[in-house]
OpenMM code with the backbone's topology and positions (N, CA, C; nanometers):
from openmm import Vec3, app, unit

residues = "MET VAL ARG ASN THR SER VAL ALA ASP MET VAL ALA LEU MET GLY GLY PRO ALA VAL ILE PRO GLN LEU VAL ARG ASN GLU MET ASP LEU LEU GLY VAL ALA ILE LYS GLY LEU SER VAL GLN ALA VAL ARG ALA LEU GLN ARG HIS LEU GLY PHE SER ASN LYS GLU MET SER ALA VAL LEU GLY VAL SER GLU SER THR LEU THR ARG ARG GLU GLN ASN ARG LYS PRO LEU THR LEU ASP GLU SER GLU LYS ALA ILE GLN LEU SER ALA VAL LEU ALA LYS GLY MET GLU VAL PHE GLU GLU GLU ALA ASP LEU HIS PHE TRP LEU ASN SER PRO ILE PRO ALA LEU GLY GLY GLN LYS PRO LYS ASP LEU LEU TYR SER VAL ILE GLY ARG GLY GLN VAL HIS ASP ILE LEU GLY ARG ILE GLU HIS GLY HIS PHE SER".split()
positions = [
    Vec3(-0.1856, -0.6383, -1.0186),
    Vec3(-0.2060, -0.5096, -0.9541),
    Vec3(-0.0777, -0.4276, -0.9512),
    Vec3(0.0367, -0.4896, -0.9595),
    Vec3(0.1617, -0.4161, -0.9465),
    Vec3(0.1829, -0.3220, -1.0650),
    Vec3(0.1542, -0.3687, -1.1851),
    Vec3(0.1528, -0.2846, -1.3049),
    Vec3(0.2713, -0.1901, -1.3213),
    Vec3(0.3846, -0.2425, -1.3514),
    Vec3(0.5033, -0.1632, -1.3834),
    Vec3(0.5588, -0.0809, -1.2682),
    Vec3(0.5130, -0.1038, -1.1487),
    Vec3(0.5697, -0.0359, -1.0331),
    Vec3(0.6895, -0.1175, -0.9882),
    Vec3(0.7962, -0.0503, -0.9542),
    Vec3(0.9176, -0.1181, -0.9137),
    Vec3(0.8945, -0.2028, -0.7888),
    Vec3(0.9208, -0.3311, -0.8007),
    Vec3(0.9080, -0.4222, -0.6877),
    Vec3(1.0056, -0.3804, -0.5779),
    Vec3(1.1243, -0.3338, -0.6167),
    Vec3(1.2231, -0.2883, -0.5181),
    Vec3(1.1694, -0.1696, -0.4387),
    Vec3(1.1002, -0.0763, -0.5056),
    Vec3(1.0410, 0.0380, -0.4353),
    Vec3(0.9335, -0.0079, -0.3383),
    Vec3(0.8541, -0.1050, -0.3806),
    Vec3(0.7480, -0.1568, -0.2949),
    Vec3(0.8066, -0.2198, -0.1692),
    Vec3(0.9107, -0.3005, -0.1866),
    Vec3(0.9755, -0.3655, -0.0721),
    Vec3(1.0353, -0.2602, 0.0205),
    Vec3(1.0973, -0.1579, -0.0359),
    Vec3(1.1566, -0.0515, 0.0459),
    Vec3(1.0495, 0.0191, 0.1293),
    Vec3(0.9338, 0.0446, 0.0695),
    Vec3(0.8255, 0.1118, 0.1412),
    Vec3(0.7658, 0.0254, 0.2512),
    Vec3(0.7846, -0.1063, 0.2404),
    Vec3(0.7365, -0.1983, 0.3441),
    Vec3(0.8448, -0.2271, 0.4479),
    Vec3(0.9543, -0.1533, 0.4442),
    Vec3(1.0581, -0.1701, 0.5461),
    Vec3(1.1862, -0.2330, 0.4981),
    Vec3(1.1911, -0.2739, 0.3708),
    Vec3(1.3133, -0.3275, 0.3130),
    Vec3(1.3501, -0.4663, 0.3636),
    Vec3(1.4747, -0.5071, 0.3358),
    Vec3(1.5214, -0.6412, 0.3709),
    Vec3(1.5173, -0.6723, 0.5208),
    Vec3(1.5215, -0.5705, 0.6050),
    Vec3(1.5139, -0.5944, 0.7490),
    Vec3(1.3771, -0.6509, 0.7878),
    Vec3(1.2743, -0.6150, 0.7104),
    Vec3(1.1377, -0.6587, 0.7390),
    Vec3(1.0971, -0.7748, 0.6482),
    Vec3(1.1471, -0.7724, 0.5242),
    Vec3(1.1177, -0.8791, 0.4275),
    Vec3(1.2522, -0.9425, 0.3900),
    Vec3(1.2956, -1.0413, 0.4686),
    Vec3(1.4301, -1.0950, 0.4510),
    Vec3(1.4519, -1.1755, 0.3227),
    Vec3(1.3462, -1.2338, 0.2662),
    Vec3(1.3687, -1.3125, 0.1455),
    Vec3(1.3907, -1.2201, 0.0249),
    Vec3(1.4622, -1.2693, -0.0741),
    Vec3(1.4921, -1.1925, -0.1950),
    Vec3(1.3634, -1.1739, -0.2751),
    Vec3(1.3350, -1.0500, -0.3113),
    Vec3(1.2157, -1.0182, -0.3884),
    Vec3(1.2598, -0.9443, -0.5141),
    Vec3(1.2481, -1.0151, -0.6291),
    Vec3(1.2901, -0.9582, -0.7567),
    Vec3(1.1739, -0.9271, -0.8494),
    Vec3(1.0583, -0.9929, -0.8250),
    Vec3(0.9462, -0.9807, -0.9180),
    Vec3(0.8152, -1.0135, -0.8469),
    Vec3(0.7079, -1.0112, -0.9234),
    Vec3(0.5762, -1.0357, -0.8654),
    Vec3(0.5619, -1.1773, -0.8094),
    Vec3(0.6259, -1.2750, -0.8707),
    Vec3(0.6184, -1.4118, -0.8178),
    Vec3(0.6843, -1.4194, -0.6803),
    Vec3(0.7934, -1.3466, -0.6619),
    Vec3(0.8564, -1.3424, -0.5299),
    Vec3(0.7635, -1.2748, -0.4294),
    Vec3(0.6904, -1.1702, -0.4740),
    Vec3(0.5931, -1.1045, -0.3861),
    Vec3(0.4820, -1.2012, -0.3465),
    Vec3(0.4415, -1.2866, -0.4400),
    Vec3(0.3410, -1.3877, -0.4085),
    Vec3(0.3930, -1.4792, -0.2976),
    Vec3(0.5182, -1.5189, -0.3073),
    Vec3(0.5788, -1.6019, -0.2028),
    Vec3(0.5774, -1.5327, -0.0674),
    Vec3(0.6048, -1.4031, -0.0683),
    Vec3(0.6004, -1.3250, 0.0560),
    Vec3(0.4585, -1.3257, 0.1123),
    Vec3(0.3598, -1.3055, 0.0243),
    Vec3(0.2196, -1.3023, 0.0682),
    Vec3(0.1760, -1.4369, 0.1244),
    Vec3(0.2168, -1.5446, 0.0591),
    Vec3(0.1799, -1.6790, 0.1056),
    Vec3(0.2410, -1.7059, 0.2430),
    Vec3(0.3665, -1.6671, 0.2589),
    Vec3(0.4344, -1.6851, 0.3879),
    Vec3(0.3702, -1.5948, 0.4938),
    Vec3(0.3230, -1.4792, 0.4519),
    Vec3(0.2592, -1.3827, 0.5425),
    Vec3(0.3526, -1.2690, 0.5777),
    Vec3(0.3127, -1.1485, 0.5408),
    Vec3(0.3909, -1.0297, 0.5772),
    Vec3(0.3877, -1.0115, 0.7284),
    Vec3(0.4914, -0.9486, 0.7783),
    Vec3(0.4919, -0.9146, 0.9205),
    Vec3(0.4141, -0.7846, 0.9399),
    Vec3(0.3676, -0.7649, 1.0610),
    Vec3(0.2981, -0.6403, 1.0925),
    Vec3(0.3950, -0.5227, 1.0797),
    Vec3(0.5246, -0.5468, 1.0956),
    Vec3(0.6255, -0.4416, 1.0766),
    Vec3(0.6142, -0.3806, 0.9372),
    Vec3(0.5890, -0.4629, 0.8364),
    Vec3(0.5749, -0.4129, 0.6984),
    Vec3(0.4535, -0.3211, 0.6885),
    Vec3(0.3464, -0.3586, 0.7557),
    Vec3(0.2248, -0.2771, 0.7572),
    Vec3(0.2517, -0.1446, 0.8272),
    Vec3(0.3243, -0.1489, 0.9366),
    Vec3(0.3549, -0.0260, 1.0108),
    Vec3(0.4424, 0.0676, 0.9270),
    Vec3(0.5333, 0.0114, 0.8474),
    Vec3(0.6148, 0.0955, 0.7587),
    Vec3(0.5258, 0.1653, 0.6559),
    Vec3(0.4348, 0.0905, 0.5948),
    Vec3(0.3401, 0.1509, 0.4997),
    Vec3(0.2561, 0.2571, 0.5689),
    Vec3(0.2100, 0.2245, 0.6875),
    Vec3(0.1261, 0.3171, 0.7641),
    Vec3(0.1987, 0.4494, 0.7880),
    Vec3(0.3256, 0.4419, 0.8242),
    Vec3(0.4035, 0.5652, 0.8470),
    Vec3(0.4141, 0.6461, 0.7189),
    Vec3(0.4429, 0.5801, 0.6071),
    Vec3(0.4557, 0.6516, 0.4790),
    Vec3(0.3242, 0.7166, 0.4366),
    Vec3(0.2147, 0.6493, 0.4642),
    Vec3(0.0840, 0.7008, 0.4237),
    Vec3(0.0248, 0.8008, 0.5227),
    Vec3(0.0785, 0.8042, 0.6438),
    Vec3(0.0235, 0.8910, 0.7462),
    Vec3(-0.1124, 0.8438, 0.7945),
    Vec3(-0.1362, 0.7126, 0.7911),
    Vec3(-0.2636, 0.6551, 0.8328),
    Vec3(-0.2641, 0.6298, 0.9842),
    Vec3(-0.3807, 0.6425, 1.0434),
    Vec3(-0.3981, 0.6051, 1.1835),
    Vec3(-0.4060, 0.4521, 1.1920),
    Vec3(-0.3995, 0.3992, 1.3139),
    Vec3(-0.4158, 0.2546, 1.3325),
    Vec3(-0.5520, 0.2100, 1.2803),
    Vec3(-0.6539, 0.2910, 1.3060),
    Vec3(-0.7899, 0.2584, 1.2624),
    Vec3(-0.7972, 0.2524, 1.1094),
    Vec3(-0.7374, 0.3507, 1.0418),
    Vec3(-0.7392, 0.3530, 0.8949),
    Vec3(-0.6633, 0.2342, 0.8371),
    Vec3(-0.5486, 0.2035, 0.8943),
    Vec3(-0.4683, 0.0930, 0.8419),
    Vec3(-0.5394, -0.0391, 0.8619),
    Vec3(-0.6002, -0.0575, 0.9775),
    Vec3(-0.6746, -0.1800, 1.0047),
    Vec3(-0.7906, -0.1949, 0.9067),
    Vec3(-0.8599, -0.0849, 0.8799),
    Vec3(-0.9736, -0.0892, 0.7871),
    Vec3(-0.9284, -0.1266, 0.6460),
    Vec3(-0.8159, -0.0743, 0.6025),
    Vec3(-0.7646, -0.1070, 0.4688),
    Vec3(-0.7353, -0.2564, 0.4584),
    Vec3(-0.6843, -0.3145, 0.5659),
    Vec3(-0.6508, -0.4572, 0.5662),
    Vec3(-0.7719, -0.5456, 0.5959),
    Vec3(-0.8802, -0.4849, 0.6419),
    Vec3(-0.9991, -0.5628, 0.6751),
    Vec3(-0.9811, -0.6455, 0.8013),
    Vec3(-0.9120, -0.5893, 0.8992),
    Vec3(-0.8862, -0.6574, 1.0257),
    Vec3(-0.9056, -0.5555, 1.1383),
    Vec3(-0.9443, -0.6011, 1.2558),
    Vec3(-0.9640, -0.5077, 1.3662),
    Vec3(-0.8300, -0.4558, 1.4178),
    Vec3(-0.8355, -0.3382, 1.4787),
    Vec3(-0.7141, -0.2805, 1.5377),
    Vec3(-0.6562, -0.3734, 1.6432),
    Vec3(-0.7427, -0.4328, 1.7247),
    Vec3(-0.6945, -0.5195, 1.8330),
    Vec3(-0.6273, -0.6453, 1.7770),
    Vec3(-0.6815, -0.6992, 1.6695),
    Vec3(-0.6197, -0.8174, 1.6077),
    Vec3(-0.4822, -0.7822, 1.5511),
    Vec3(-0.4737, -0.6685, 1.4856),
    Vec3(-0.3455, -0.6259, 1.4287),
    Vec3(-0.2427, -0.6033, 1.5400),
    Vec3(-0.2849, -0.5386, 1.6474),
    Vec3(-0.1949, -0.5143, 1.7608),
    Vec3(-0.1508, -0.6461, 1.8243),
    Vec3(-0.2444, -0.7382, 1.8408),
    Vec3(-0.2123, -0.8691, 1.8999),
    Vec3(-0.1113, -0.9442, 1.8128),
    Vec3(-0.1322, -0.9405, 1.6816),
    Vec3(-0.0371, -1.0077, 1.5910),
    Vec3(0.1006, -0.9432, 1.5999),
    Vec3(0.1017, -0.8114, 1.6117),
    Vec3(0.2293, -0.7406, 1.6237),
    Vec3(0.3013, -0.7830, 1.7518),
    Vec3(0.2297, -0.7875, 1.8617),
    Vec3(0.2894, -0.8255, 1.9905),
    Vec3(0.3371, -0.9702, 1.9900),
    Vec3(0.2610, -1.0588, 1.9253),
    Vec3(0.2953, -1.2015, 1.9214),
    Vec3(0.3818, -1.2399, 1.8018),
    Vec3(0.4167, -1.1398, 1.7204),
    Vec3(0.4981, -1.1612, 1.5995),
    Vec3(0.4366, -1.2642, 1.5058),
    Vec3(0.3061, -1.2582, 1.4928),
    Vec3(0.2337, -1.3468, 1.4010),
    Vec3(0.2188, -1.2753, 1.2669),
    Vec3(0.2374, -1.3468, 1.1560),
    Vec3(0.2260, -1.2831, 1.0246),
    Vec3(0.0801, -1.2579, 0.9855),
    Vec3(0.0637, -1.1739, 0.8862),
    Vec3(-0.0672, -1.1489, 0.8278),
    Vec3(-0.1116, -1.2721, 0.7499),
    Vec3(-0.2409, -1.2829, 0.7264),
    Vec3(-0.2936, -1.3893, 0.6410),
    Vec3(-0.2570, -1.3578, 0.4954),
    Vec3(-0.2798, -1.4529, 0.4075),
    Vec3(-0.2557, -1.4316, 0.2648),
    Vec3(-0.3364, -1.3124, 0.2142),
    Vec3(-0.4649, -1.3071, 0.2478),
    Vec3(-0.5504, -1.1981, 0.2024),
    Vec3(-0.5009, -1.0629, 0.2529),
    Vec3(-0.4678, -1.0548, 0.3804),
    Vec3(-0.4178, -0.9305, 0.4389),
    Vec3(-0.2833, -0.8918, 0.3776),
    Vec3(-0.1979, -0.9899, 0.3569),
    Vec3(-0.0670, -0.9633, 0.2961),
    Vec3(-0.0821, -0.9094, 0.1543),
    Vec3(-0.1740, -0.9694, 0.0779),
    Vec3(-0.1967, -0.9210, -0.0589),
    Vec3(-0.2490, -0.7777, -0.0584),
    Vec3(-0.3380, -0.7458, 0.0350),
    Vec3(-0.3890, -0.6082, 0.0454),
    Vec3(-0.2749, -0.5119, 0.0752),
    Vec3(-0.1874, -0.5490, 0.1673),
    Vec3(-0.0736, -0.4632, 0.2019),
    Vec3(0.0203, -0.4475, 0.0829),
    Vec3(0.0433, -0.5548, 0.0088),
    Vec3(0.1310, -0.5475, -0.1091),
    Vec3(0.0682, -0.4582, -0.2163),
    Vec3(-0.0634, -0.4714, -0.2369),
    Vec3(-0.1319, -0.3825, -0.3319),
    Vec3(-0.1210, -0.2373, -0.2868),
    Vec3(-0.1351, -0.2149, -0.1585),
    Vec3(-0.1231, -0.0801, -0.1047),
    Vec3(0.0177, -0.0266, -0.1277),
    Vec3(0.1179, -0.1118, -0.1137),
    Vec3(0.2564, -0.0682, -0.1382),
    Vec3(0.2759, -0.0313, -0.2849),
    Vec3(0.2057, -0.1003, -0.3751),
    Vec3(0.2142, -0.0665, -0.5182),
    Vec3(0.1551, 0.0719, -0.5442),
    Vec3(0.0418, 0.1008, -0.4814),
    Vec3(-0.0204, 0.2330, -0.4962),
    Vec3(0.0711, 0.3397, -0.4377),
    Vec3(0.1261, 0.3132, -0.3204),
    Vec3(0.2159, 0.4089, -0.2563),
    Vec3(0.3413, 0.4324, -0.3413),
    Vec3(0.3994, 0.3247, -0.3941),
    Vec3(0.5190, 0.3390, -0.4783),
    Vec3(0.4879, 0.4207, -0.6031),
    Vec3(0.3732, 0.3953, -0.6659),
    Vec3(0.3330, 0.4727, -0.7839),
    Vec3(0.3131, 0.6193, -0.7453),
    Vec3(0.2488, 0.6416, -0.6308),
    Vec3(0.2284, 0.7783, -0.5829),
    Vec3(0.3588, 0.8518, -0.5593),
    Vec3(0.4574, 0.7815, -0.5057),
    Vec3(0.5881, 0.8436, -0.4820),
    Vec3(0.6615, 0.8710, -0.6136),
    Vec3(0.6428, 0.7825, -0.7120),
    Vec3(0.7010, 0.8077, -0.8450),
    Vec3(0.6430, 0.9352, -0.9048),
    Vec3(0.5124, 0.9508, -0.8906),
    Vec3(0.4419, 1.0633, -0.9516),
    Vec3(0.4679, 1.1936, -0.8767),
    Vec3(0.4544, 1.1925, -0.7446),
    Vec3(0.4620, 1.3156, -0.6668),
    Vec3(0.5985, 1.3446, -0.6062),
    Vec3(0.6820, 1.2426, -0.5939),
    Vec3(0.8182, 1.2514, -0.5425),
    Vec3(0.8280, 1.2877, -0.3954),
    Vec3(0.7408, 1.3718, -0.3451),
    Vec3(0.7425, 1.4116, -0.2045),
    Vec3(0.6217, 1.3525, -0.1329),
    Vec3(0.6454, 1.2925, -0.0161),
    Vec3(0.5348, 1.2332, 0.0586),
    Vec3(0.4285, 1.3371, 0.0932),
    Vec3(0.4697, 1.4598, 0.1255),
    Vec3(0.3721, 1.5644, 0.1607),
    Vec3(0.2784, 1.5921, 0.0434),
    Vec3(0.3323, 1.5950, -0.0781),
    Vec3(0.2490, 1.6181, -0.1967),
    Vec3(0.1543, 1.5012, -0.2202),
    Vec3(0.2043, 1.3795, -0.1999),
    Vec3(0.1198, 1.2610, -0.2147),
    Vec3(0.0084, 1.2624, -0.1102),
    Vec3(0.0410, 1.2961, 0.0148),
    Vec3(-0.0606, 1.3027, 0.1210),
    Vec3(-0.1684, 1.4043, 0.0855),
    Vec3(-0.1267, 1.5200, 0.0331),
    Vec3(-0.2242, 1.6221, -0.0059),
    Vec3(-0.3196, 1.5658, -0.1111),
    Vec3(-0.2629, 1.4989, -0.2128),
    Vec3(-0.3442, 1.4418, -0.3203),
    Vec3(-0.4374, 1.3326, -0.2665),
    Vec3(-0.3846, 1.2442, -0.1822),
    Vec3(-0.4653, 1.1350, -0.1272),
    Vec3(-0.5856, 1.1867, -0.0483),
    Vec3(-0.5724, 1.3047, 0.0089),
    Vec3(-0.6774, 1.3616, 0.0934),
    Vec3(-0.7618, 1.4669, 0.0229),
    Vec3(-0.7466, 1.4795, -0.1084),
    Vec3(-0.8205, 1.5792, -0.1860),
    Vec3(-0.9254, 1.5119, -0.2737),
    Vec3(-1.0434, 1.5730, -0.2868),
    Vec3(-1.1433, 1.5181, -0.3801),
    Vec3(-1.0891, 1.5255, -0.5227),
    Vec3(-1.0972, 1.4134, -0.5946),
    Vec3(-1.0420, 1.4046, -0.7302),
    Vec3(-1.1573, 1.3852, -0.8287),
    Vec3(-1.1736, 1.4794, -0.9237),
    Vec3(-1.2847, 1.4687, -1.0194),
    Vec3(-1.2892, 1.3341, -1.0927),
    Vec3(-1.1731, 1.2821, -1.1314),
    Vec3(-1.1686, 1.1558, -1.2057),
    Vec3(-1.2119, 1.0367, -1.1200),
    Vec3(-1.2208, 1.0575, -0.9900),
    Vec3(-1.2674, 0.9528, -0.8985),
    Vec3(-1.4069, 0.9870, -0.8460),
    Vec3(-1.4803, 1.0618, -0.9263),
    Vec3(-1.6158, 1.0985, -0.8876),
    Vec3(-1.6205, 1.1932, -0.7689),
    Vec3(-1.5131, 1.2712, -0.7518),
    Vec3(-1.5072, 1.3661, -0.6416),
    Vec3(-1.4671, 1.3040, -0.5092),
    Vec3(-1.4337, 1.1761, -0.5105),
    Vec3(-1.3921, 1.1091, -0.3872),
    Vec3(-1.2432, 1.1314, -0.3626),
    Vec3(-1.2045, 1.1187, -0.2362),
    Vec3(-1.0632, 1.1269, -0.1997),
    Vec3(-0.9993, 0.9908, -0.2272),
    Vec3(-0.8825, 0.9883, -0.2904),
    Vec3(-0.8162, 0.8594, -0.3159),
    Vec3(-0.8002, 0.7752, -0.1897),
    Vec3(-0.7700, 0.8396, -0.0779),
    Vec3(-0.7524, 0.7684, 0.0486),
    Vec3(-0.8753, 0.6848, 0.0831),
    Vec3(-0.9936, 0.7359, 0.0496),
    Vec3(-1.1183, 0.6669, 0.0827),
    Vec3(-1.1463, 0.5461, -0.0064),
    Vec3(-1.0683, 0.5281, -0.1106),
    Vec3(-1.0881, 0.4158, -0.2024),
    Vec3(-0.9891, 0.3018, -0.1792),
    Vec3(-0.8949, 0.3216, -0.0891),
    Vec3(-0.7899, 0.2223, -0.0673),
    Vec3(-0.8364, 0.1010, 0.0126),
    Vec3(-0.9643, 0.0989, 0.0503),
    Vec3(-1.0196, -0.0100, 0.1305),
    Vec3(-1.0651, -0.1283, 0.0459),
    Vec3(-1.0632, -0.1145, -0.0872),
    Vec3(-1.1077, -0.2254, -0.1720),
    Vec3(-1.0097, -0.2484, -0.2859),
    Vec3(-1.0123, -0.3689, -0.3397),
    Vec3(-0.9263, -0.4038, -0.4529),
    Vec3(-0.9553, -0.3112, -0.5714),
    Vec3(-1.0828, -0.2918, -0.6012),
    Vec3(-1.1208, -0.2068, -0.7144),
    Vec3(-1.0773, -0.0633, -0.6889),
    Vec3(-1.0975, -0.0152, -0.5677),
    Vec3(-1.0569, 0.1210, -0.5334),
    Vec3(-0.9073, 0.1413, -0.5457),
    Vec3(-0.8287, 0.0444, -0.4954),
    Vec3(-0.6827, 0.0552, -0.5082),
    Vec3(-0.6426, 0.0565, -0.6546),
    Vec3(-0.7108, -0.0239, -0.7359),
    Vec3(-0.6821, -0.0252, -0.8798),
    Vec3(-0.7140, 0.1075, -0.9451),
    Vec3(-0.8257, 0.1680, -0.9072),
    Vec3(-0.8646, 0.2976, -0.9631),
    Vec3(-0.7627, 0.4059, -0.9262),
    Vec3(-0.7218, 0.4082, -0.8009),
    Vec3(-0.6236, 0.5079, -0.7557),
    Vec3(-0.4919, 0.4874, -0.8305),
    Vec3(-0.4497, 0.3623, -0.8448),
    Vec3(-0.3257, 0.3320, -0.9173),
    Vec3(-0.3365, 0.3795, -1.0624),
    Vec3(-0.4520, 0.3539, -1.1256),
    Vec3(-0.4732, 0.3956, -1.2647),
    Vec3(-0.4679, 0.5477, -1.2796),
    Vec3(-0.5306, 0.6197, -1.1873),
    Vec3(-0.5302, 0.7662, -1.1928),
    Vec3(-0.3878, 0.8182, -1.1761),
    Vec3(-0.3121, 0.7578, -1.0867),
    Vec3(-0.1713, 0.7981, -1.0701),
    Vec3(-0.0935, 0.7775, -1.1998),
    Vec3(-0.1209, 0.6667, -1.2695),
    Vec3(-0.0558, 0.6423, -1.3983),
    Vec3(-0.0938, 0.7474, -1.5020),
    Vec3(-0.2197, 0.7883, -1.5006),
    Vec3(-0.2642, 0.8920, -1.5942),
    Vec3(-0.1940, 1.0251, -1.5631),
    Vec3(-0.1837, 1.0582, -1.4349),
    Vec3(-0.1146, 1.1821, -1.3968),
    Vec3(0.0306, 1.1745, -1.4416),
    Vec3(0.0924, 1.0603, -1.4196),
    Vec3(0.2328, 1.0408, -1.4563),
    Vec3(0.2552, 1.0651, -1.6055),
    Vec3(0.1556, 1.0312, -1.6863),
    Vec3(0.1675, 1.0464, -1.8311),
    Vec3(0.1064, 1.1761, -1.8833),
    Vec3(0.0806, 1.2695, -1.7919),
    Vec3(0.0374, 1.4019, -1.8342),
    Vec3(-0.1116, 1.4202, -1.8506),
    Vec3(-0.1906, 1.3205, -1.8138),
    Vec3(-0.3361, 1.3338, -1.8205),
    Vec3(-0.3831, 1.3726, -1.6811),
    Vec3(-0.3961, 1.5000, -1.6580),
    Vec3(-0.4274, 1.5480, -1.5236),
    Vec3(-0.5676, 1.5093, -1.4839),
    Vec3(-0.5771, 1.4384, -1.3747),
    Vec3(-0.7052, 1.3836, -1.3306),
    Vec3(-0.7483, 1.4474, -1.2016),
] * unit.nanometer
topology = app.Topology()
chain = topology.addChain("A")
for resn in residues:
    res = topology.addResidue(resn, chain)
    for name in ("N", "CA", "C"):
        topology.addAtom(name, app.Element.getBySymbol(name[0]), res)
């Protein structure tokens, strides 16, 4: 799912070394992070960059708001599945930042109906693996001059 997106950019968007203390150089290192379990701090960093509400972020991870809040308060890590979803989301966000450069421009695009996505808003597709892949692919097409 990472697909040529800078792993360093992804880690930075999740809060950097302060939040992910182990060295992350490649996708295998990201797998290690996912297995160990991302902290809720990493999710909150992504949430801030995306401008998502607690409800939206919880839905993307497939966990209730109360569970996410409880884990944050108790400093419990995300599960492997939740961590992988957050890492995939960071890949989409990093690609979006590469393409649009400004978070405001990315937010506008994420909240706009996109013809190449069947008129759906990219933000509404981030709740599934396939949807995140589609959004990432469209960002790659835009990056290469195929306006979608």
